[in-house]
PAKE-586171 format. One record per residue (C-alpha): residue in one letter; z, y, x. Coordinates in steps of 0.5 Angstrom, whole numbers, plus 2048, in hexadecimal, padded with zeros to 3 digits. Layout:
N
AZYX/...
This chain:
365
M6CE7A282D/R6D17A8829/Y6CE7AD825/W6CC7B4829/P6CB7BA827/P6CE7BB820/V6C97C081F/G6C47C1819/S6C17BC814/H6BE7B7819/P6C47B481D/V6C27B0824/Y6C57AA827/M6C57AA82E/T6C97A7834/Q6CD7AD836/R6CB7B083D/K6CF7B4842/I6CA7B8846/I6CC7BD84B/H6C77C384E/V6C97C6854/D6C57CC857/C6C77D085E/D6C97D785D/C6C37DB861/F6C17D5865/Y6BD7D886A/A6C07DE86B/A6C77DA86B/I6C57D6871/E6C27DC875/M6C97E0873/R6CC7D9876/D6C97D887C/D6C97E187D/P6CF7E387B/S6CD7EB87D/L6C87EA876/A6CE7E9871/Q6D07EE86D/K6C97F286E/P6C37F1869/L6BF7EC86C/A6B97E8869/V6B57E286C/G6AE7E286C/G6A77E586F/S6A57EC873/A6A47F286E/D69E7F3873/R69B7ED871/R69C7EC869/G6A17E886A/V6A67E6864/I6AE7E5863/A6B07DE863/T6B77E0862/C6BC7E5863/N6C47E6863/Y6C87E985E/E6C97F0862/A6C17F0861/R6C07EE85A/A6C57F4858/Y6BF7F885A/G6BA7F5855/V6B87F085B/R6B67E9859/S6B27E385B/A6AA7E3859/M6AA7EB85B/S6A57ED860/S6A97EF867/R6A67F6866/H6A97F885F/A6B07F5861/L6B07FA867/K6AE7FF862/L6B47FD85E/C6B97FC863/P6B680086A/D6BC7FD86E/L6BA7F686C/T6BA7F1872/I6B47EC871/V6B57E6876/K6AF7E1876/P6B17DA873/R6B47D4878/M6B17CE874/D6B47C9879/A6BB7CC878/Y6BB7CC870/K6B87C5870/E6BD7C2874/A6C37C6871/S6BF7C286A/K6C07BB86D/E6C87BC86F/I6C87BE867/Q6C47B9865/L6C87B4869/I6CF7B7865/F6CC7B585E/R6CA7AF861/D6D17AD861/Y6D37AE85A/T6CB7AB857/D6C57A9858/L6C17AC852/I6C07B2856/E6BA7B7853/P6B87BC859/L6B57C3856/S6B47C685C/L6B87C7863/D6BE7CA860/E6BE7C7859/A6BF7C0856/Y6C17BC84F/L6C67B7850/D6C87B284B/V6CF7AF84C/S6CF7AC846/D6D17A5849/S6D57A884F/P6DB7A5851/H6DE7AB854/F6E47AF851/G6E47AA84C/G6DD7AB84A/S6DF7B3849/A6D97B7849/T6DC7BD84A/R6E17BB850/I6DB7B8853/A6D87BF853/Q6DE7C3855/D6DE7BD85B/I6D67BF85D/R6D87C685D/R6DE7C5862/R6DA7C1867/V6D47C5867/S6D87CC868/N6DC7C886E/Q6D67C4871/L6D17C9870/H6D47D0870/I6D17D286A/T6D27D2862/V6CF7CE85C/S6CF7CF855/A6D07C9850/G6CF7C8849/V6D27C2845/A6CF7C083F/P6CC7B983A/N6C57BB83C/K6C07BF841/F6BE7C583D/L6C67C683C/A6C87C5843/K6C37CA845/I6C57CF841/A6CC7CD843/S6CB7CE84B/D6C97D584A/W6CE7D7845/K6D47D984B/K6CF7DB850/P6D07DB856/N6D57D6859/G6D77D3851/L6D87CE84E/F6D77CD846/V6D77C7841/I6D57C683A/T6D87C0838/P6D57BC832/D6DA7BF82D/Q6D87C682F/V6D07C582F/E6CF7C7827/D6D47CD828/F6D17CF82E/V6C97CF82D/S6CA7D2826/Q6CC7D982A/L6C77D882F/R6C17DD830/V6BA7DA82F/S6B87DD835/K6BD7D883A/L6B97D2836/H6B57CE83B/G6AD7CF83B/V6AE7D7837/G6AB7DC83B/K6AB7E3839/V6A57E2835/T6A87DD831/A6AF7E0830/D6AB7E682E/K6A87E3829/L6AF7DF826/A6B17E7826/R6AC7E9821/L6AD7E381C/G6B57E581C/I6B77DF821/E6BC7E2827/D6C07DC828/C6C17D5827/L6C57D5820/Q6BE7D981D/L6BA7D5820/R6BD7CF81C/D6BB7D2816/W6B47D0817/N6B27C9816/K6AD7C481B/L6A77C6817/A6A77CD816/L6A97CE81E/V6A37C9820/R69F7CE81B/E6A17D481F/F6A27D1826/G69D7CB827/S6A07C482A/F6A57C982D/G6A87CA826/E6AB7C3826/R6AE7C582D/L6B17CB82A/W6B47C7824/S6B87C2829/L6BA7C782D/A6BE7CC828/R6C27C5826/G6C37C482E/I6BE7BE82E/D6BC7BC834/D6BA7B5836/R6B77B583D/V6B97B1842/V6BB7B2849/Q6B57B084D/N6B77AE854/D6B07AC856/S6AC7B2853/R6A77B6858/R6A47BB856/Q69C7BC855/S69B7C3855/I69E7CA854/S69C7D084F/V69E7D584B/E69A7D8844/N69B7DD83F/T69A7DE838/Y6987E5836/D69A7E882F/V6937EB82E/D68D7E7830/L68A7E9837/P6837EB835/D67F7EB83A/L67E7E8842/S6807EF846/S6877EF841/C6887E7844/L6867E984B/A68B7EF84A/K6917EA849/L6907E684F/P6957EA853/E69B7E984F/L6997E284E/M6987E1856/E69F7E4858/T6A37E0852/L69F7D9856/A6A17DC85D/G6A87DC85B/R6A87D5859/M6A47D285E/A6A97D6863/R6AE7D185F/I6AB7CA861/D6AD7C7867/S6A97C586D/S6A87BE86A/Y6A27C0867/R69C7C4869/A6987C9865/G6917C6863/K68B7C885E/P68C7CF85A/F68B7CE852/V68B7D284C/K68C7D1845/V6897D583F/K68B7D4838/F6867D8833/H6887DB82C/D6867D5828/F68A7D182D/T6847CD830/Q6867CD838/T6847CC83E/T6867CA845/L6827CB84C/E6847C9853/Q6807CA859/A6827C6860/G6817CA866/A6837D0862/G6877D6865/R68E7D7862/D68C7E0862/L68B7E485C/E6837E385E/S6837DC85D/Y6877DC857/Q6837E2854/Q67D7DD855/L6807D7851/M6827DC84C/T67B7DE84B/Q6787D884B/A67D7D5846/F67D7DB842/N6757DA841/R6767D383E/G6787D7837/G6777DD839/K67B7DF832/P6827E3832/V6887E0835/R68F7DE834/L6917DA83A/L6907DB841/G6947D6846/I6937D684E/G6967D0853/V6947CC858/R6947C485A/L6997C185E/L6987BC864/D69E7B8865/L6A07B886C/S6A57B286B/G6A97B5871/G6A37B7875/N6A47BE879/E6A07C3876/Q6A37C9872/L6A17CE86C/E69E7D586E/F6A27DB86C/S69E7E086D/W69A7E0867/
C-alpha cells in the first residue's frame, strides 16, 4: 500500500493502480477512409441520411473543422459543410475491427472494460509486460493497432479511470499522454472543472457563478458545502478535485440502458416548455446510441422528470416507439404525475443484451 494522492487534509490509502484509457480516433470514419482511400482528406461523416432525419455518428477531423460533430442532425451538418460526404454505417466492419483491437488488449491484461466499440479501459497494474511499465504497454498497443489495422488510437495513462480518460483526450488525435502519481496534484489543480467526469454545461455554469473555474478553486470548498449546492454529486466533485477516483475496471459489466438528461438553470414552468426540450434531448440520445455496439438492441423507451421540489418520476413503456411522438406521450404522462415546475428532464432506452446475436441498432432515428 502507498499514500496517494497527497492532496488536502483527507489522505487516502489505496493500492496503486495503472490504468490505460484507449480511444480510437474518429473510429467509424477512420475505417471508412482506410477501406476507401478516396475518402481521405475530405470532410467525411458516418451517419443516417439527411432526408430521413438521420444523425451523425462520427466524423473525421476535416469535417470537424466546419463545426460538424457527433449527435448532430445530418441535415444541419450539411448546412455547415455542403461538401460533406455522409456514408451509411457498416457495423460489421466496425465490429470486426473492434474485435481485433480487443485481441491486442488481451495480450497485456484480462482486466478490460469496453465502453463502446472504439473505447476501453485497461487495468495493467499487474501486467508483467515491459517490466510493468503502463506507458510502454500503451505505446506498444498504439504501435500494433497502427500496424495491424492501419488506424490510429490515442491513449491516456494514469492512476485511475477519471484521469486516464482525460489523458487520452489530451493529445488527440494519435497521441499518448501520461499522468504519473507524483504529477496528479499539480495536474488536477490546473484542470478546468468543465473537464471533470459528470460535469455538463449546466453544472459548469453553476460552478462558474460560484467563482469556481478550476479544481484549485474547487478545493477551497469543503464536502458538506458542495453537497448542499449539488446534492450527492457534491461529494463526487470533492473527490475529483483531488484526483480521487476509486472505480475499478469492470470487465464483466453489461449496460442495462442508455440515456441523456439535462438540469435547467431556470425551472420549466409547464408541460409545453418540457415538450419543447425533447428534440434536443433526442438528438443527443441518438448520437450516444450510435456508439453502442451491435451486441445490444434498443428496447423500451423511458423518460425521467425531476420537479422543482426534487421529487421525481420515471415512466417507461414496452412496445412504444422511439420517435418524437412516443416520447411526447411518455413525457406528458410523467409530467402529469406531478404537474409542477421541472428542473431536470431525461430520456433513454432500455437495452437488450443480445450476447453475440446478429441484430443491429438503427441509425436513422
